[in-house]
Structure formats: C-alpha cells, structure tokens
N, C-alpha and C positions, 0 to 999 in steps of 0.2 A: 241259466245253468241247466244242463241236461239231467237226465235221470241218475247218471253215475258221477257227476261232478265236473268241475272245471278242467281238471287235468285230462280226463277222458275226452271231453269236448274238444280241447286243443289238439290232442293226438288224432282224433277222427277227422278234424278239419284238415290235417296234414296228410291224410291218406294212410295213417297207420292202421294196420289190421290188428284188432284187439281180440285176443282169444283168452278170455278170463273165466273165472268161476271154477277153476280146477285147483285142488289142494296139491301143491308140489310135494313130491316125496324126495326128489334129488335133482340137483342141477348137474347136468352132464354136458360133455362136448356136443355142441350143435343144438342144445335145447334143454329139456327137462323131462323127467318121468313123473306121472301123477300117481296118486295113491293106488290106482288100479293097475299100475305098472305099464301104462301106455306111454310111449315116447311122444313128446310134443315138440316138433322142430321149431326153432326160433332163431331169427337173425339177431335179436337182442332181447334181453329180459329185464323188465322193470318189476322188481319184487318189493313190495312194501309189507313187511311182516306185521302181524298183530303184536300186541304187547309181549306175547310169548316168543317173539321172533328169535332172540338169542338162544333160548333153550331149544327151539326147533332146529336151529342151525347145527346142532350137534349131530343130527342124522341126515342133513341135506347135502353133504359133500362140499360145504363151503369152508374155506380156510378161516381159522379163528385166531384171535389174539390171545395172549396169556390171560387177559382179563375177561375173555368170553365173548367179545364182540366179533362181528364179521370183519375179517381183515381186508384192507384195501391199500393199494399202493398209492404213490403220489398223484396218480391220474384217477383214482377211485375204482380201478379194476380189481376184482377179486383174484388173487394169485391162483394160477392154474386153470382159470375158466375165461376163455376169450369172450368178449362182449357181455360180460356180467359185471356190473358196477355196484358198489355198495355206497349208500348214502343214508343219512338219518341217524337216529339214536342207536340203531343196531350196529352201526359201523364204527370202525376205528381205523385211522390211516397212519401212514409213516410219519413219525415225529410231529404229532400235533403240538401247537404252541401251548405251553403251560399257562400263559397269560390270558388265554381266551376260554371262557366257560364252554363246556362241551355243547350244551343245547343251543346257546346263542350262535355258535359257529356253524351249526348244522344247516341253517337256512341257506347260507352262502355256499356251503359244500353241495347242497341239493342242486342249486342252479348250475354250479360248475360241473357236477357229474352229468347233469342233463345235457349240457353243451358237449361234453366228451362223448356221450352216447350218440349225439347227432354226428359228431366228427367220425366216430367209429363206422357208422352206417354209410358215411360219405367217403370213407377211405382217406380221410384227412388226418394230419397229426393231432395228437392229444395235447392238451395244455395241463401243466401241473396244477393241482388244487392248491388253494391258498392255505396251506397247512401251517 
C-alpha cells in the first residue's frame, strides 16, 4: 500500500489525476472552490468528508435531506451537481430500504457509486443503486 492508501493507489494505477489536500469551500458546476476562493476544475469529485461532514455540507452547496445527510438520487448523484456522487455515512438516497441497517448497506452503495462514477466518466448509462 502506498503513502495515501489503497484507494489512491488504485486510482493512480488507472491514470486518475489526483489533486488533493485542498479544503473544499463549495461544490460548483465544473468543480469546486477552495477556502482561498480558488476555482479547481474537476471532471469528477470524490469527496470523503471527515466526521463533521454533514455539518460541513450546510455551507458547501450540497443538497441535503430533512435528516441532514447529503442527498443522492437512485444513482448516487447529488441533485443539481453533475458528476458529484454521494456515498457513505454522510449520504442518504431515495427510498432506502427500512429493513437494511444504514451502515451495513453503505459498503455496497460505495461500490455501486464508484461504478457509476466510472460510467459517468465513460459517458455510459448509470445503474440504479440497490436502495
């Protein structure tokens, strides 16, 4: 495993340009702005917020659910932001099954959201998440 971890290693093996280390201030069309108000263009954004993520999302321009999570549609996309997907404990999606514990279901949704991110970048159709 490399210095930043397995996920970063796999992204780099696939030629993904990683521009990290910037605290996002807002997610906007075509990328994000950092806390210094610099626009950073991105074809896709994989944002993994710290434990304060849901509170941070209040000021980041991300759609929120009534419960305070980052909203995602049945494909994992954040409403109103092309090529921004929500996955993990910070996210909530359309009609999650009540029979599945939130955290147990997240690992599966992570993988499905990653597959949809690949599809977005390839111009392929998205698959519904197993909600």
